[in-house]
N, C-alpha and C positions, 0 to 999 in steps of 0.2 A: 527518281528518273535516271540517274547515272547508272544504277544497277541494271535497269531495263535496257539501256543502251549497250552496256557491256555484254549482257546476255545476248542481245540481238546481234552484236558484232561477232561474238563467238559462234553463234548459230550460222551466220553467213560464211564465216571462215570454214566451218566444218562441212558445209554444203559445197563450197567452192573448191577446196583442195582436190577432191576426186576428179574434178573437171579438167585438171591439168596432169595427165598421166605421166608426162615426162619429168615432172618435178620430183626431186629426191624425197620430199615428204610423202608424196603419194606412192611412189614406187617402193621406197623403203628397203629394198633388197640389195645386198652387196652383189658385185659381179660374180663372185664365187657361188653365192646362193642361186643366182640365176642360171649358172652353168650346170649345176647339179642335175643329173638325169641322163637319159639316153637320147641321143640325137642321131637320126637316120641320114645317111649321105644322100644328097640330091645331085650335086654337080661340083666340078672344079674347073678352073682355068689356070693356065700356066703362062708365065711371061719370062723371057730371058732378060739379061741386063740391058741389051740393046733395044728392048721394047718389043721384040718380035714374039709372036704367039707360039706356044708349044702345044701341039695336039695332045689332048687328054683322052685316054681310053674310056669306054663305057664301063662303069663299075657300080657295085653295090657295097654297102658297108654301114658302119656306125661308129660313134664315139660315145663313151660313157664317162661322166665325171661323178665321183662319189663325194659325199659331204666330208668324209675323213681324209680327202686329199689323194685319192687313187684315181687313175684313169685307164681306159682300155680303148684301143683304136684298131679297126680293121677295115680294109677295102679289098675287094676281090673283083678282078675283071670279069665282066659278064660273059666273055667269049672263051673262058678257060674250058678246054675239052674234058669230057668224062673219060675215065680210064677204060680202054677197050677190054682189059682183062676183068674189070669189075673189082679188082683187089687193090686197095690203096697202098699196100706194101710192095706192089709190083707194077709201077707205071713204066711205060716205054721211056727211053731217054728224051724223046720229043715231048711226051706228056709231062714228065718231071720238069723239064725246062719251062714249059708253058705255065705250070703251077708256080714254080719258083719266081718267075718274072711277073706273074699276075696277081700275087698276093702281097700286101703290105700289112703287117700286124705288129703292134707294140703295146707295151703296158708298163706302168711304173707309178711314180708319184708326181704330183704337181702342186704348185703354189701360185696364187694370183697376186699380181701387183695391180691394185685397184687404180692407182694414179695413171698408169700407162695402158690399162685394159689388156694386160698381157698375162697369159698362162705360161709359166716356166716349167718345162717338163724334165723330169729325171727318168730317162728310159732305162728300165731294168732288164727287159727281155724283148726281143724283136725277131721277126722273120728276116730282117736285114741286119746282120751282125754289126755292121759299122755304126748303126744308130745307138747301140748300147753304150752308155756313158759319154756319148758325144756332147761336147760343151755347147752352151747357148741354144738349146732346143726351146723354141718359144712359139706360141701361137697368139697372134694379136686379134682380139675380138673387135671387129670393125662394126658389127651390128648384132644386137640380140633383142628378141621379143619373146613372148611366151611360146611362140610357135616356130621361130626361125633363128638360126645362129649362122653368122658369117665370120669366118676366120681367115687370117692371112698367115701363111707359113713364109716368113720373109726371105728365106734362102735355103733351098734344099741342098743336099750334097752335090747335085748336078748343076748348081748355080741358077736354079729356077725359082721364081717367086710364085707360090700357089695361092689362089683365092678359092676357099672351100665354102660350100653352102650345105647346111643341114636343116632338117625339120625335126621338131620334137616328136619322139615316139609317143604314141597314144596307147 
């Protein structure tokens, strides 16, 4: 009788565990494993230290995290003009300025601190030279599911906190 009870309890446990998707047993993936993949930019909001909102431009982009600890990030404003000449090596000064101020791209390595849900970035190359080697580059994962990633960039060089939303690329 004891063996049947033990088997029955094991069966109930195996059936019940998947019913609790937030449990660590059911989820089983580290934060780093959950981050791996390509995420498409959806939106962002910015807030100054005094709590006032910072208008954010309309943009498109993506972030990719690889299993071997590399990442790539890019956003481009949607209103960046096309070059009138059609030659990317010959933009007008105004076109060049629009592109330079409308693109943020960087790449490098990352490591994840599971306890603080933070990705620590080592930016190796960037469209913004000041980002390269800048200390304390981190992205705090505020929410992650199979389909959505929410990150906080706690303080940009301009003193703004950014909340970013991405959806997983399909």
